[in-house]
C-alpha positions as CSV (number, residue, x, y, z in Angstrom):
1,M,85.8,98.2,100.9
2,L,84.2,101.5,99.2
3,D,84.6,103.5,102.3
4,E,88.1,102.7,103.0
5,I,88.9,103.2,99.4
6,K,86.9,107.0,99.6
7,K,88.8,107.9,102.9
8,L,92.2,106.3,100.8
9,R,91.3,109.2,98.5
10,K,90.7,111.9,100.5
11,L,93.6,111.4,102.9
12,I,96.1,111.4,99.4
13,H,94.1,114.6,98.3
14,Q,94.7,116.2,101.6
15,N,98.1,115.3,101.6
16,P,99.2,116.3,98.1
17,E,103.2,115.9,96.9
18,L,105.1,117.5,93.7
19,S,106.6,115.2,91.0
20,G,109.7,113.8,92.6
21,Y,108.2,114.4,96.1
22,E,105.8,111.6,96.4
23,E,107.5,109.9,99.3
24,R,104.7,109.9,102.4
25,T,101.7,109.0,98.9
26,S,104.0,106.1,98.0
27,Q,103.3,104.7,101.2
28,R,100.2,105.3,102.1
29,I,99.5,103.3,98.8
30,L,101.7,100.8,99.9
31,E,100.0,100.4,103.6
32,F,96.5,100.2,102.0
33,I,97.6,97.1,99.6
34,K,99.5,95.3,102.2
35,K,96.6,95.6,104.6
36,H,94.2,94.3,101.7
37,S,96.2,92.3,99.4
38,N,98.6,89.5,99.6
39,A,100.5,91.2,96.2
40,K,104.0,91.1,95.8
41,I,105.1,94.6,96.2
42,I,108.4,96.1,94.2
43,K,109.3,99.6,95.7
44,N,111.1,102.4,94.1
45,I,110.2,102.3,90.5
46,G,111.2,105.4,88.6
47,G,111.3,107.3,92.1
48,H,108.5,106.5,94.4
49,G,106.6,104.2,92.1
50,L,105.2,100.9,93.5
51,V,104.5,97.7,91.6
52,A,101.8,95.2,92.9
53,I,102.2,91.6,91.4
54,F,100.0,88.4,91.6
55,D,100.9,85.0,90.6
56,F,98.0,82.9,89.7
57,P,98.2,79.0,88.9
58,E,97.4,79.1,85.2
59,K,99.7,81.1,82.9
60,G,97.8,83.8,80.7
61,P,98.1,87.4,79.7
62,A,99.9,89.8,82.3
63,I,97.7,93.0,83.0
64,L,99.3,96.4,83.5
65,I,97.5,98.8,85.5
66,R,99.0,102.4,85.8
67,C,98.6,105.6,87.3
68,E,100.3,108.7,88.5
69,L,101.3,109.8,92.3
70,D,101.7,113.5,92.0
71,A,99.9,116.5,92.4
72,L,100.3,119.9,90.8
73,P,101.8,123.1,92.0
74,I,98.4,124.8,92.6
75,Q,96.7,126.6,95.4
76,E,94.0,124.2,96.4
77,E,90.6,126.8,96.1
78,N,88.2,124.5,97.7
79,D,87.1,124.4,101.3
80,F,85.7,121.0,101.8
81,G,87.0,118.6,105.0
82,Y,89.4,117.3,103.5
83,K,91.2,120.1,101.1
84,S,94.7,120.2,100.8
85,D,97.0,121.0,103.8
86,F,99.7,122.1,101.5
87,P,100.0,125.6,100.5
88,G,100.3,126.0,96.7
89,I,99.9,122.1,95.9
90,S,96.9,120.3,95.5
91,H,95.5,117.2,93.3
92,K,93.8,119.1,90.4
93,C,95.1,116.9,88.2
94,G,92.4,113.7,89.3
95,H,95.7,111.6,90.5
96,D,94.3,111.4,93.9
97,G,91.2,109.2,92.9
98,H,93.4,107.3,90.2
99,M,95.2,106.3,92.7
100,A,92.5,105.1,95.4
101,I,90.6,103.2,92.1
102,V,93.8,101.1,91.4
103,A,94.4,100.9,95.2
104,G,90.7,99.4,95.1
105,L,91.3,97.1,92.0
106,V,94.7,95.5,93.5
107,T,92.4,94.3,96.2
108,W,89.8,93.1,94.3
109,I,91.9,91.5,91.9
110,G,93.5,89.6,94.6
111,K,90.9,88.0,95.8
112,Q,89.6,86.7,92.0
113,E,90.5,83.1,91.4
114,F,90.9,83.4,87.5
115,K,91.1,79.7,85.5
């Protein structure tokens, strides 16, 4: 699973989108969650945002974990294999890593048996 999370992070890093334009990013996260989880998904929250919901048999406290989808209008100066493919836009804020971590966490939560 860790390799798939890393792959997702690199894909998102390579394809940054500015705030308000994160349609492809949202779709990538949605596809990852659907592939690895049975969470109920609500789309288009505040634009392109997503919510993953799990219903467990026992009632208990709700947990909310969030991350941001956007990149910044900054030129990527790195030269690694998954650098931004979009001139003047890059993930200099860490949101690509946050998204991959939260997508992985959604997968993990869905496999838990809370009692």
